[in-house]
C-alpha positions in Angstrom: -19.0 22.4 12.6 -17.5 18.9 11.9 -19.5 16.1 10.5 -20.2 13.1 12.4 -18.1 10.6 11.7 -21.1 7.5 9.8 -19.2 3.7 10.8 -17.4 2.5 8.1 -18.5 0.1 5.8 -17.9 -3.6 7.0 -16.1 -4.7 4.2 -13.8 -2.0 4.3 -13.4 -2.1 8.2 -12.3 -5.9 7.4 -9.0 -4.9 5.0 -8.5 -1.8 7.6 -8.7 -4.1 10.3 -6.0 -6.7 7.8 -3.6 -3.5 6.6 -3.9 -0.9 9.7 -0.4 0.4 8.5 -2.0 0.8 4.7 -5.0 2.8 5.4 -6.5 2.4 1.9 -9.7 4.8 2.5 -8.3 7.4 4.7 -11.3 10.2 5.4 -9.9 12.7 3.1 -12.3 15.7 2.6 -12.7 16.8 -1.1 -8.4 15.4 -1.8 -9.0 16.5 -4.9 -8.9 20.1 -3.9 -5.8 19.4 -2.7 -2.3 20.2 -4.2 -0.8 16.8 -4.4 1.6 15.5 -1.0 5.1 15.2 -1.7 6.0 11.8 -0.6 8.7 13.1 1.9 6.2 14.4 3.7 6.4 12.8 7.6 2.3 11.5 7.3 3.4 9.9 4.1 6.8 8.3 4.8 4.9 7.1 7.9 2.5 5.2 5.9 4.6 4.1 3.3 7.0 2.7 5.5 4.7 1.2 7.8 2.9 -0.7 4.6 6.4 -1.8 3.4 5.7 -5.8 5.6 2.8 -6.0 3.6 4.3 -6.9 0.4 5.7 -10.1 1.7 1.6 -11.5 1.6 1.4 -10.4 -2.1 1.5 -13.1 -4.8 4.8 -12.6 -6.0 6.3 -12.8 -2.8 4.1 -15.0 -1.1 6.1 -18.9 -1.0 9.0 -17.2 -0.6 10.7 -18.6 2.3 14.0 -18.2 4.1 14.5 -21.8 4.0 12.7 -24.0 6.9 15.3 -26.9 7.7 18.5 -24.1 8.4 16.0 -21.7 10.0 15.5 -25.2 12.4 18.8 -26.2 13.0 19.5 -22.2 13.8 16.7 -22.2 16.3 18.1 -25.1 18.0 21.0 -23.3 18.9 22.2 -20.6 20.7 22.1 -17.9 18.8 19.8 -14.7 19.3 17.4 -14.5 16.7 19.3 -11.2 14.7 22.4 -13.9 14.2 19.9 -16.7 13.1 18.2 -14.2 10.6 21.5 -12.5 9.2 22.9 -16.0 8.8 19.3 -16.6 6.5 20.5 -13.8 4.4 22.4 -16.4 1.6 23.0 -15.1 -1.7 20.3 -17.0 -3.2 17.6 -15.2 -1.4 18.6 -12.2 -1.6 18.8 -12.5 -5.6 15.2 -14.2 -5.7 13.5 -11.9 -3.1 15.2 -8.9 -6.0 13.7 -10.6 -8.7 10.1 -11.0 -7.4 10.1 -7.2 -5.9 10.8 -6.8 -9.9 8.1 -8.7 -11.2 5.9 -6.9 -8.2 7.0 -3.7 -9.6 6.1 -4.2 -13.3 3.2 -5.9 -12.8 1.3 -2.8 -11.1 1.4 0.5 -12.6 4.7 3.2 -11.8 2.7 5.5 -10.1 0.6 2.8 -8.0 1.5 2.3 -4.0 3.0 -1.2 -4.5 5.0 -0.7 -7.3 6.8 2.5 -5.4 6.8 0.2 -2.5 8.0 -2.8 -4.7 10.7 -0.1 -6.3 12.1 1.3 -2.6 12.7 -2.4 -1.1 14.6 -3.2 -4.2 16.9 0.3 -3.6 17.7 -1.1 -0.4 18.7 -4.3 -0.9 20.8 -2.8 -3.7 22.4 -0.5 -1.3 23.1 -2.8 1.7 26.4 -1.7 2.0 24.6 1.9 3.3 21.0 0.4 4.1 21.5 -3.2 6.7 18.8 -5.5 5.8 17.8 -5.6 9.6 16.4 -2.3 8.1 14.6 -3.8 5.4 10.7 -4.5 6.4 9.8 -6.9 4.2 12.6 -9.3 4.9 11.7 -8.7 8.6 8.4 -10.0 7.9 9.7 -13.3 5.3 11.3 -14.1 8.6 8.6 -14.1 10.6 6.2 -15.6 8.2 9.5 -18.1 7.8 9.6 -19.4 11.9 6.1 -19.2 11.9 5.7 -22.1 9.7 8.8 -23.7 11.1 7.7 -23.6 14.8 3.7 -25.1 13.5 1.3 -22.0 12.5 1.0 -19.8 9.9 1.3 -15.9 10.3 -1.7 -14.2 8.8 -1.4 -10.4 7.1 -3.9 -9.3 10.4 -1.0 -10.4 12.8 1.9 -9.2 11.0 2.3 -5.4 12.8 2.0 -6.7 16.4 4.4 -9.9 15.0 6.8 -6.9 13.5 6.7 -4.9 16.9 6.6 -8.1 19.0 10.4 -9.2 16.5 11.6 -5.0 17.3 11.3 -5.4 21.0 12.4 -8.5 21.6 15.5 -8.0 19.7 16.3 -4.1 20.2 19.4 -4.4 22.1 20.7 -7.0 19.5 19.4 -4.9 16.5 21.7 -1.8 18.3 24.8 -3.8 18.5 24.9 -5.0 14.8 23.8 -1.6 13.9 26.3 0.3 15.6 29.1 -2.8 14.0 28.0 -1.7 10.3 28.1 1.8 10.9 31.5 1.6 12.6 32.8 -0.4 9.4 31.6 2.0 6.8 34.3 4.0 5.4 34.4 7.7 5.3 32.6 8.0 8.7 29.0 7.9 7.3 26.0 6.4 8.2 24.2 3.9 6.5 20.9 5.9 5.1 17.3 5.3 6.7 14.3 4.0 4.8 12.6 7.1 5.6 16.0 9.1 3.5 15.6 6.5 0.7 12.1 7.3 -0.2 13.1 10.8 0.1 15.6 10.5 -2.6 13.2 9.0 -4.7 9.6 9.9 -4.4 6.7 9.4 -6.5 5.6 11.3 -9.4 3.1 14.5 -8.6 -0.7 13.0 -8.9 -2.3 15.2 -11.0 -6.6 16.0 -10.0 -8.6 13.6 -12.8 -11.4 16.5 -12.1 -10.7 20.1 -11.6 -10.8 21.1 -8.1 -13.5 23.6 -8.9 -15.8 21.7 -11.0 -15.6 19.3 -7.8 -16.7 21.6 -5.1 -19.1 22.1 -7.2 -20.2 18.9 -7.5 -20.1 18.3 -3.9 -22.3 21.4 -3.0 -24.9 19.8 -5.0 -25.1 16.8 -2.7 -27.7 16.4 -0.2 -26.5 16.5 3.0 -27.5 12.9 4.2 -25.7 11.0 0.9 -22.9 14.0 0.7 -20.6 11.4 3.2 -21.0 8.0 2.0 -20.6 9.8 -1.7 -16.8 11.5 -1.0 -15.9 8.2 0.6 -16.6 5.9 -1.9 -15.7 9.0 -5.0 -12.2 9.3 -2.7 -11.7 5.2 -3.5 -11.9 6.1 -7.4 -10.3 9.4 -7.5 -7.7 9.4 -5.4 -6.8 5.8 -4.4 -7.3 4.2 -7.6 -5.9 7.4 -9.6 -7.4 7.2 -12.6 -6.3 9.6 -15.7 -7.4 12.9 -16.3 -11.7 12.8 -17.0 -11.5 13.3 -21.1 -9.7 10.5 -21.4 -12.4 8.1 -19.4 -13.8 5.1 -20.8 -15.8 1.7 -20.4 -13.0 0.0 -20.2 -11.1 2.2 -17.3 -14.4 1.7 -15.2 -14.6 -2.1 -15.8 -11.0 -2.1 -14.3 -11.8 -0.2 -11.1 -15.3 -2.4 -10.4 -14.2 -5.2 -11.8 -10.8 -5.9 -10.7 -9.4 -2.5 -8.6 -12.5 -2.6 -6.0 -12.0 -5.7 -5.6 -8.6 -6.2 -4.8 -7.5 -3.2 -3.1 -10.9 -3.0 -0.9 -11.9 -6.4 -0.1 -15.9 -5.3 -0.5 -19.4 -6.6 0.8 -22.0 -6.6 -2.0 -23.4 -3.3 0.1 -20.4 -1.8 -0.7 -20.4 -2.5 -4.3 -24.0 -1.4 -4.6 -22.9 1.8 -3.6 -19.9 2.6 -5.8 -22.0 2.2 -8.2 -24.9 4.9 -7.1 -22.0 6.8 -6.6 -20.2 6.7 -9.7 -23.2 7.9 -11.8 -24.0 10.2 -9.8 -20.6 11.3 -10.4 -20.9 10.9 -14.0 -24.1 12.2 -14.4 -22.9 15.4 -13.3 -20.0 15.6 -15.4 -21.9 15.0 -18.6 -24.0 18.0 -17.9 -21.1 20.0 -17.5 -20.1 18.3 -20.8 -17.0 17.3 -19.5 -17.9 13.4 -20.2 -20.6 12.4 -23.6 -24.1 11.3 -22.9 -22.7 8.3 -25.0 -20.4 7.3 -22.6 -22.6 7.7 -19.5 -25.2 5.8 -20.9 -22.9 2.5 -21.8 -21.1 3.1 -18.3 -24.4 3.3 -16.1 -25.7 0.2 -18.3 -22.7 -1.6 -17.6 -23.0 -0.5 -13.7 -26.3 -1.0 -13.6 -26.1 -4.5 -14.9 -23.2 -6.0 -13.2 
């Protein structure tokens, strides 16, 4: 019998509304029990592609624009929006964008979503002769941010998705026309590679579950029914999205990094979310200690940290 869905925590709901494409916390049932998904599966590709434009709001790219004064001049002309965008794609802008993306890629772990997306976007830029700039969601997002500033408004992250959709809708014919021209100019008659093909060419490495599936299934079976869904939600964030190393490598520094940095940055938790996550982690750690997969010393020092943080 399917479980009744529980209302999402308000802090996480707020983040999901702001980054609806990313869907940070997906309701997967015992994700560590499943075989790791390949990056070229349609569902994961769709998620990766829809998340790409949010890179424009990362600290490394937040202040990057396409030249407000030039855009202001271009908007007063009779040129269409696509032509204006292409005019603003100067060599200097592309070089600056690539450098910032490299910083973003290096600032995150190799397997992190941000690093993967930054790498994919840099690949698109480096292969612009095959992958048109118009197919690069990050470039479109930066253009929309710049335009909103010129027009006296500020494009917020929560408004990015509908703004991208509106851009595609009002420029559909121009984009199709320009894309056709670019394809016609391709030597050898090959069509430019799509963003989907790019992500298929360079899939991220498979993720090895931190806890053996049999052990995790045993833990879930021991949970009281009234707590199971909440604990699964919390632990899905820790085990699947945070992607810790194998359980034998866990230490206090790892838990401090997760609770003190990663969780706050990526889940936008309220105090109730933090309290719930602390309780869920302690529950898991106590079980793993009983299974002799974690030491009692680890359990003691981590429990003290979680109970007093």
